[in-house]
C-alpha positions as CSV (number, residue, x, y, z in Angstrom):
1,M,131.8,75.7,129.3
2,N,130.8,78.2,126.7
3,K,127.7,78.1,124.5
4,K,129.6,76.4,121.6
5,Q,130.9,73.7,123.9
6,Y,127.4,73.1,125.3
7,T,126.0,72.9,121.8
8,F,128.6,70.3,120.8
9,L,128.1,68.2,124.0
10,I,124.3,68.3,123.5
11,A,124.6,67.3,119.9
12,I,126.9,64.3,120.7
13,L,124.6,63.2,123.6
14,V,121.5,63.6,121.5
15,L,123.1,61.4,118.8
16,V,124.0,58.8,121.5
17,G,120.4,58.7,122.7
18,F,119.0,58.7,119.2
19,G,121.4,55.9,118.1
20,A,120.8,53.8,121.2
21,R,117.1,53.8,120.6
22,L,117.6,52.7,117.0
23,L,120.1,49.9,117.7
24,P,118.8,46.5,118.8
25,H,118.5,46.5,122.6
26,P,116.4,44.9,125.3
27,A,113.0,46.7,125.6
28,N,113.3,49.9,127.7
29,F,117.1,49.5,128.2
30,A,117.9,52.8,126.7
31,P,119.9,55.9,127.8
32,I,117.1,58.5,127.6
33,G,116.3,58.5,131.3
34,A,120.0,58.8,132.2
35,L,120.4,61.6,129.7
36,A,117.5,63.5,131.3
37,L,119.1,63.1,134.8
38,F,122.5,64.0,133.5
39,G,121.1,67.1,131.8
40,G,119.6,68.2,135.1
41,L,122.8,67.5,137.0
42,Y,125.3,69.2,134.7
43,L,123.6,71.4,132.0
44,P,121.8,74.7,132.1
45,R,118.0,74.2,132.3
46,K,117.3,74.9,128.6
47,W,119.9,72.5,127.5
48,A,118.9,69.9,130.1
49,L,115.4,69.7,128.5
50,V,116.7,69.8,125.0
51,L,118.9,66.8,125.5
52,P,116.4,64.0,126.3
53,L,113.4,65.5,124.5
54,G,115.5,66.1,121.4
55,A,116.9,62.6,121.4
56,M,113.4,61.2,121.9
57,F,111.8,63.3,119.2
58,A,114.5,62.6,116.6
59,S,114.3,58.9,117.2
60,D,110.5,58.9,117.3
61,I,110.5,60.4,113.8
62,L,112.2,57.3,112.5
63,I,110.7,54.7,114.9
64,G,107.2,56.1,114.5
65,F,104.7,58.0,116.5
66,Y,101.9,56.4,118.5
67,S,99.0,57.5,120.7
68,W,99.7,61.2,121.4
69,Q,98.4,60.8,125.0
70,I,100.8,58.0,125.8
71,M,103.6,59.6,123.9
72,M,103.0,62.8,125.9
73,S,103.3,60.9,129.2
74,V,106.7,59.6,128.1
75,Y,107.9,63.1,127.3
76,V,106.5,64.5,130.5
77,C,108.3,61.8,132.5
78,F,111.6,62.7,131.0
79,A,111.0,66.4,131.7
80,L,110.3,65.4,135.3
81,V,113.5,63.4,135.5
82,V,115.4,66.6,134.3
83,G,113.7,68.3,137.3
84,I,114.9,65.5,139.6
85,G,118.4,66.1,138.2
86,L,118.1,69.9,138.9
87,L,117.1,69.1,142.5
88,V,119.9,66.6,143.0
89,R,122.4,69.0,141.5
90,K,122.2,71.1,144.7
91,N,123.5,68.1,146.8
92,K,125.3,66.0,144.2
93,K,126.5,62.9,146.0
94,F,126.5,59.2,145.2
95,H,123.4,58.4,147.2
96,T,121.4,61.4,145.9
97,I,122.3,60.5,142.3
98,L,121.4,56.9,142.9
99,G,118.1,57.9,144.6
100,G,117.3,60.3,141.8
101,T,117.9,57.6,139.2
102,V,115.7,55.1,141.0
103,L,113.0,57.7,141.6
104,G,113.0,58.7,137.9
105,S,112.6,55.1,136.9
106,I,109.7,54.6,139.3
107,I,108.0,57.8,138.1
108,F,108.4,56.7,134.5
109,F,106.9,53.3,135.3
110,L,103.9,54.7,137.2
111,I,103.0,57.5,134.8
112,T,103.5,55.8,131.5
113,N,101.8,52.6,132.5
114,A,98.8,54.6,133.9
115,A,98.7,56.3,130.5
116,V,98.8,52.9,128.7
117,W,95.9,51.8,130.9
118,G,93.9,55.0,130.6
119,F,94.4,55.7,126.9
120,G,95.2,52.3,125.4
121,T,92.9,49.4,124.6
122,M,94.8,46.6,126.3
123,Y,93.2,46.8,129.8
124,T,89.8,47.3,131.3
125,I,89.3,50.8,132.7
126,N,88.9,49.9,136.4
127,F,91.3,49.3,139.3
128,S,91.9,45.7,138.3
129,G,92.9,46.8,134.8
130,L,95.3,49.4,136.2
131,M,96.9,46.8,138.5
132,Q,97.2,44.4,135.5
133,S,98.8,47.1,133.5
134,Y,101.5,47.6,136.2
135,Y,101.9,43.8,136.7
136,M,102.4,43.2,132.9
137,A,104.9,46.1,132.7
138,L,107.2,44.8,135.5
139,P,109.8,43.3,133.0
140,F,109.9,46.6,131.3
141,F,110.4,48.4,134.6
142,R,113.3,46.1,135.4
143,N,115.0,46.9,132.1
144,S,114.3,50.6,132.5
145,L,115.8,50.6,136.0
146,L,118.8,48.7,134.9
147,G,119.3,50.9,131.8
148,D,118.9,54.1,133.9
149,L,121.4,52.8,136.5
150,F,123.9,51.7,133.9
151,F,123.8,54.7,131.6
152,T,123.7,57.1,134.6
153,C,126.9,55.4,135.9
154,V,128.6,55.8,132.5
155,L,127.5,59.5,132.0
156,V,128.0,60.7,135.5
157,G,131.2,58.7,135.9
158,A,132.6,60.2,132.7
159,A,131.6,63.8,133.7
160,E,133.0,63.4,137.3
161,S,136.2,61.8,136.0
162,I,136.8,64.7,133.5
163,Q,136.1,67.3,136.2
164,Y,138.5,65.5,138.6
165,M,141.3,65.3,136.0
166,Y,140.8,69.0,135.2
167,R,141.0,69.9,138.9
168,V,144.2,67.7,139.4
169,K,145.8,69.2,136.2
170,S,145.0,72.7,137.3
171,V,146.5,72.0,140.8
172,K,149.7,70.6,139.3
173,V,150.1,73.7,137.1
174,K,149.7,76.0,140.0
175,V,152.4,74.3,142.1
């Protein structure tokens, strides 16, 4: 792909992420984690980070900003998921993509809920409060994991299907 095609693809995917966060959906069932992994798997590094962070920032402008420390933990998590995608890219197979998706969801759960515990006012600042934070967030984790798995399947499935059709088409032309 050339720069113009990357720019177009990124713009479309940012709009998808932006729109999906604005439309009614179950809490945390959103494509941002999948966009981060997809970016790491298929896009150059710069674009890989622009994709999820751009979608998050654009939608946060409309949804509203909140505690900067908690918000920063969310953005850092998505940057880490891009990193997971970059690592998985070197050995892109079904099981490595699945593992990267699950790992990204777990990292997001652990870091963001620790931030809610540490910087929010809902939980006592002790080990019991941290555990309560994780326990109370389990329904959100379930939705995040299911959303990440679903949207990763859609995005990676579409990308791999397009690449496969392109390879088959180019083989037929050569024959």
